C-alpha positions in Angstrom: 41.1 161.6 75.4 42.4 164.2 72.8 44.8 163.9 70.5 47.7 166.0 70.4 48.2 166.8 67.1 46.4 164.9 63.7 48.6 162.3 61.8 50.7 164.5 58.8 51.4 162.1 56.5 53.5 158.7 56.3 56.8 158.4 57.7 59.9 159.3 54.9 62.0 156.8 54.3 62.4 152.7 55.1 63.8 150.8 57.6 66.4 149.0 56.3 66.7 146.5 58.8 62.8 145.7 58.9 62.9 142.3 57.2 65.8 140.9 59.7 64.8 138.6 62.7 65.6 139.9 65.7 65.7 138.3 68.9 62.6 138.2 71.2 61.7 140.4 73.8 59.2 139.3 76.0 56.5 138.6 73.6 57.8 141.1 71.0 60.7 141.7 68.8 63.4 144.1 70.2 63.4 147.2 67.8 66.4 147.4 65.6 68.8 149.8 66.4 71.7 152.2 64.8 73.9 150.6 67.3 73.4 147.3 68.6 75.7 145.9 71.7 75.6 142.6 72.8 77.9 141.1 76.1 80.1 144.3 75.7 80.8 143.8 71.8 79.3 146.0 68.8 77.3 143.8 66.4 77.4 144.9 63.2 74.7 142.9 61.3 72.3 144.0 63.9 73.5 147.6 63.7 73.2 150.5 60.9 76.5 152.2 60.5 74.7 154.3 57.3 73.1 156.0 60.4 75.5 156.3 63.0 78.8 155.3 61.6 81.2 152.8 62.4 80.5 151.3 66.0 83.1 150.4 68.7 83.2 147.6 71.8 82.5 148.9 75.4 82.5 152.7 74.7 81.9 155.3 72.0 82.3 158.8 72.0 81.1 161.5 69.4 78.2 159.6 68.4 75.6 161.1 66.3 72.0 159.5 65.0 69.6 161.4 63.2 66.5 159.8 62.0 62.6 159.7 61.2 62.8 155.8 60.1 59.8 154.4 62.1 60.5 151.7 64.7 64.6 152.8 64.8 65.9 152.9 68.1 69.3 154.4 68.6 71.2 152.3 70.9 70.2 149.3 72.4 72.3 147.2 74.7 71.5 143.8 75.6 73.2 141.6 78.6 71.8 138.3 80.1 73.0 136.4 83.6 75.9 134.4 81.6 77.2 137.3 79.3 76.6 141.2 81.0 77.0 143.9 78.6 78.1 147.4 80.0 78.5 149.9 77.4 79.5 153.8 77.6 78.6 156.4 75.5 80.0 159.8 75.9 79.7 163.6 74.4 77.0 162.1 71.8 73.6 163.2 70.3 70.8 161.3 69.1 67.8 162.7 67.2 64.5 160.5 66.2 61.5 161.5 64.7 58.2 160.3 63.5 55.9 157.6 64.4 57.5 155.3 67.5 55.6 152.5 68.3 54.0 151.5 71.8 57.2 151.7 74.4 55.7 148.4 76.2 57.6 147.1 73.2 60.6 149.3 73.8 60.8 149.9 70.2 61.6 153.7 68.3 63.5 154.8 71.9 66.4 157.0 71.8 68.3 154.1 74.0 67.1 151.2 75.3 69.1 148.6 77.8 67.7 145.3 78.4 68.4 141.6 79.6 70.8 142.3 82.7 73.0 144.9 80.5 74.3 148.2 81.6 74.3 151.6 79.7 76.1 154.6 80.8 75.1 157.4 79.1 77.5 160.8 79.5 77.3 164.3 78.4 74.0 163.1 75.8 71.4 164.7 74.3 68.5 162.6 73.2 65.8 164.9 71.2 62.8 162.8 69.9 59.7 164.1 68.2 56.8 161.6 67.4 54.6 159.4 69.0 55.9 156.5 71.5 59.2 157.7 71.3 60.8 157.6 74.8 64.4 159.1 75.1 65.7 156.1 77.2 63.8 153.0 78.4 65.1 150.4 80.9 63.8 146.8 81.1 64.4 143.2 81.8 66.8 144.0 84.9 69.0 146.4 82.6 70.9 149.1 84.6 70.8 152.8 82.7 73.3 155.6 84.3 72.6 158.6 82.8 74.6 161.7 84.0 75.5 165.4 82.7 72.7 164.7 79.3 69.6 166.2 78.0 66.6 164.2 77.5 63.8 165.8 75.9 60.4 163.9 74.1 58.0 166.0 72.2 55.6 163.6 71.1 53.9 163.5 67.8 51.0 162.6 65.6 49.4 159.1 66.6 49.5 156.4 63.4 46.4 156.7 61.5 45.5 153.0 62.8 45.7 153.2 66.3 43.1 152.1 68.4 43.3 153.8 72.1 43.9 150.6 74.7 45.0 150.6 78.2 48.2 148.4 78.9 50.6 146.9 76.5 50.1 148.5 73.1 49.0 151.5 74.5 50.6 155.2 73.1 48.6 157.6 75.2 48.1 157.5 79.1 45.1 155.8 80.7 41.7 158.0 80.3 40.9 157.7 83.9 44.2 160.0 85.0 42.9 162.7 83.3 46.4 163.5 81.1 47.3 164.2 77.7 50.3 163.6 75.5 51.6 160.3 73.6 55.3 160.1 74.9 56.8 159.3 78.0 60.7 160.7 78.3 61.9 158.3 80.1 60.1 154.3 81.2 61.2 152.0 83.4 60.0 148.4 83.7 60.5 144.8 84.9 63.0 145.0 87.8 65.3 147.4 86.1 67.2 150.1 87.7 68.1 153.7 86.6 69.8 156.8 87.9 69.9 160.0 86.5 72.5 162.4 87.9 72.6 166.2 86.7 70.5 165.9 84.0 68.1 167.9 82.4 64.7 165.8 81.8 61.9 167.8 79.5 58.1 166.4 78.5 55.7 167.6 76.4 53.2 165.6 78.0 51.9 162.3 79.5 55.4 161.6 81.5 58.9 162.6 82.2 60.0 159.7 84.3 57.6 156.9 84.5 57.2 153.1 85.3 55.4 150.0 84.6 55.2 146.7 84.8 57.9 146.4 87.9 58.3 142.9 87.7 58.1 142.7 91.3 60.4 145.4 92.2 62.1 148.4 90.6 64.5 151.1 91.4 64.6 154.6 89.7 66.8 157.7 91.2 66.9 161.0 90.2 69.8 163.6 91.4 70.5 167.2 90.8 68.0 167.2 88.2 66.2 169.9 86.5 62.6 168.1 85.1 60.2 169.7 83.1 56.7 168.7 81.7 54.9 171.4 80.1 51.8 169.6 79.2 49.0 168.0 81.0 51.4 165.5 82.3 53.5 164.1 85.5 57.1 163.9 86.7 56.8 160.5 87.7 54.7 157.3 88.2 55.4 154.9 90.8 53.9 151.4 89.8 53.3 148.8 92.0 56.4 147.3 93.0 58.2 150.8 92.1 60.5 153.0 94.3 61.1 156.1 93.0 63.5 158.3 94.9 64.3 162.2 94.0 67.1 164.1 96.0 68.2 167.8 95.3 65.8 168.2 92.1 63.8 171.2 90.8 60.2 170.4 88.9 57.7 172.0 86.9 54.7 170.4 86.1 51.4 171.0 84.3 49.5 169.0 86.5 51.3 166.2 89.2 54.4 165.6 90.8 53.9 162.2 91.1 51.7 158.8 91.2 51.6 156.4 93.5 49.8 153.3 92.7 49.8 150.1 94.6 52.7 149.0 96.8 55.0 151.5 95.4 56.8 154.4 97.2 58.0 158.1 95.9 61.1 159.5 98.2 61.7 163.3 98.0 64.4 164.5 99.3 65.2 168.4 99.5 63.3 168.6 96.2 61.2 171.9 95.0 58.1 171.4 92.8 55.5 173.7 91.4 52.6 171.5 90.0 49.8 173.2 88.4 47.0 170.7 90.0 47.9 168.4 92.3 51.2 167.6 94.0 51.4 164.0 95.1 48.1 161.5 94.0 47.7 157.8 95.7 45.8 155.2 94.6 45.7 151.6 93.7 44.5 149.1 96.2 43.0 145.8 94.7 40.7 143.7 96.5 42.6 140.6 97.5 45.6 142.8 98.8 45.9 145.7 100.9 48.3 147.6 99.3 50.0 150.4 100.9 51.2 153.5 99.1 54.6 155.1 100.3 55.3 158.7 100.1 58.3 159.8 102.1 59.0 163.7 102.1 62.0 165.5 103.8 63.3 169.0 103.0 62.3 171.1 99.9 59.1 172.7 99.0 55.7 171.4 97.2 53.5 174.1 95.6 50.2 172.8 94.0 47.4 175.2 92.6 45.1 172.1 94.2 45.8 169.4 96.6 49.5 168.8 97.9 48.6 165.0 98.7 45.6 163.8 97.1 44.6 159.9 98.1 41.9 158.5 96.2 40.6 155.1 97.7 44.5 154.6 99.1 45.9 153.2 101.9 49.0 155.4 102.6 51.9 155.8 104.7 53.0 159.2 104.6 56.2 161.1 106.1 56.9 164.6 105.7 59.7 166.4 107.8 60.9 169.9 107.5 59.2 170.8 104.0 57.2 173.7 102.8 53.8 172.9 101.8 51.1 175.1 99.9 48.3 174.4 98.5 46.3 177.6 96.6 43.0 176.3 96.2 42.9 172.7 97.8 44.4 170.8 100.8 47.7 170.1 102.1 46.0 166.6 102.5 43.1 165.3 101.2 41.3 161.9 100.8 38.4 160.8 98.5 36.9 157.8 97.1 37.9 157.1 93.9 35.7 158.3 90.8 37.0 155.9 88.4 34.0 153.3 87.6 36.5 150.9 86.5 38.2 150.8 90.4 38.4 147.9 92.5 36.3 148.2 95.6 38.6 147.4 98.6 38.1 144.2 100.6 39.4 145.2 103.8 37.1 147.8 105.8 37.1 149.1 109.3 39.7 147.8 111.9 40.9 145.7 108.9 42.0 148.7 107.1 45.5 150.5 106.8 44.0 153.7 105.8 45.7 156.8 105.5 48.5 157.5 108.1 50.2 160.9 107.9 53.0 161.8 109.9 54.4 165.9 110.0 57.5 166.6 111.6 59.4 169.7 112.4 57.0 172.0 110.2 54.5 174.8 110.0 51.6 174.2 108.1 49.0 176.8 106.9 46.3 174.7 104.8 43.2 172.2 105.2 43.3 168.5 105.9 40.2 166.8 104.5 39.2 163.2 104.9 36.4 162.4 102.6 37.4 158.5 102.1 34.2 157.0 103.8 35.7 153.3 103.1 39.0 154.4 105.2 40.1 155.9 108.7 43.0 158.5 108.8 45.4 159.4 111.7 47.1 162.2 111.6 50.4 163.0 113.6 52.0 165.8 114.3 55.7 166.3 116.0 57.1 169.4 116.7 54.4 170.6 114.1 52.5 174.1 114.0 49.3 173.1 111.7 46.6 176.2 110.8 43.9 175.1 108.9 40.4 173.0 108.9 40.1 169.5 109.6 36.8 167.5 108.2 36.0 163.7 108.7 37.0 163.2 112.0 40.7 161.9 111.6 42.6 160.6 114.7 44.7 163.7 115.5 47.6 163.3 118.0 50.1 165.9 118.9 53.8 165.4 120.3 56.5 167.5 121.3 55.6 171.2 121.1 52.6 170.4 118.4 49.9 173.0 118.3 46.6 173.1 115.9 44.6 176.2 115.4 41.7 175.5 113.7 40.3 177.8 110.8 36.6 176.4 110.9 34.3 174.4 112.8 36.5 170.9 112.9 35.7 167.6 114.1 38.9 165.4 115.2 39.7 162.1 117.7 42.6 162.5 119.8 44.3 159.6 121.7 47.1 161.2 123.4 47.3 163.0 126.1 47.2 166.1 125.0 46.6 169.5 127.0 43.7 172.1 126.1 46.6 174.8 125.4 47.7 172.9 122.4 44.6 174.0 120.5 43.4 177.4 119.3 40.5 178.8 117.0 39.4 182.3 116.5 36.3 183.0 117.9 33.1 181.8 116.3 35.1 178.5 115.6 34.3 175.4 117.2 36.7 172.4 117.7 34.8 169.0 118.6 37.5 166.3 120.3 36.1 162.8 121.1 38.5 161.6 123.7 39.7 158.1 123.1 42.8 156.2 124.1 44.8 157.9 126.9 43.4 161.2 126.5 42.2 163.2 129.6 40.4 166.4 128.0 36.9 166.5 129.3 34.3 169.5 129.2 34.6 172.4 127.4 37.1 175.0 126.9 37.6 178.9 125.7 40.3 179.0 123.4 43.2 181.5 123.6 41.8 183.1 120.3 38.7 183.3 121.6 37.2 179.8 120.2 35.5 176.5 121.8 37.0 173.8 122.6 34.3 170.9 123.3 35.3 167.4 124.4 33.1 163.8 124.0 34.0 160.6 125.2 34.3 157.7 123.5 32.7 155.1 124.9 33.4 152.3 122.7 
């Protein structure tokens, strides 16, 4: 994978706390910090007042941190089940630059909360320039609340001794994702909860709001936020066990809005996004599980240069209501077999496979649905929805309420519900082939209003 820049030399200065023993953080040390909080208390011995000034317990305002010291974090809040910590930072600014460290180790972040602590940022600017320099990280059951704030990560040269790796220690996105950059603006891990409200978040590459190593259940929410990924990266990633929610947000991205991996979910309500490639990429079924990606879109709009929803060897539960979807050069929904050579093959096939199940409600859709995943079935339900486009791969298509489908090219589908022929249309020269199954009573051949043909064959199995 290409690097953003070549290393430009050593970082100036030396971390004044690098020789001090830090408490354990997972299998690593927690980074040193300009401001260190434990159990609501400012800890001078673990802080650096020469950079941040005098600290305070519980709350601080007007904090100014500017440093290029390697490993140094701006603020660290640490709590645990016996001594919960809650700390508020208001009207402050944090700027960090220089080489960071893998964000899995939570070193070098602008603000970090972990160990069950709570950190509240209100009207705070966090700007980072350097590889592995996240603006914020929440992990180990920590809670992060960010409001009326501005976060930006610009990335930078990778350390000269860095060797590419996937997993702990990585400072670049996994190569199968086809992304670039070396910094995630925000990272959530290990059972944390994070809330962004009325914020502006920017990433130059890799990710704006990312997750990893969920710890089983993780929650990430952004409301009324402006989200921008200027490079080849994504707005959000819902790793296995993560639940990411977006309310009334606006976003633009050089690649994707969201990736869903394994048993995870993304919810977008009244959110608008412009994506230079795919809007949503779904993947991640391991052989011993039947993982189901969950995607819920209500209102808003998603415009993609390629596909709006792109499922790669994914079992998926998709629900879209009242949204505007536009695929400029791809499909509204497309399923394929994953092209990653390291990808696990699914164990459950045929009737035991969940497959791709999508419901579109109260919508007007102009675009194709392409089912090209030969390992899985696809089931499409239209509820009070008008669809104009091509369907391939013989998906199950059921129409409810006042739904109608106009095929723009020859298409083959299976219909299981009692549907009237007037619900189908096609222009002259286009044929819809329907396999009637279940309670479908269509039979024979019909001439459609637009001049096309509807041919029905009976499923004898």
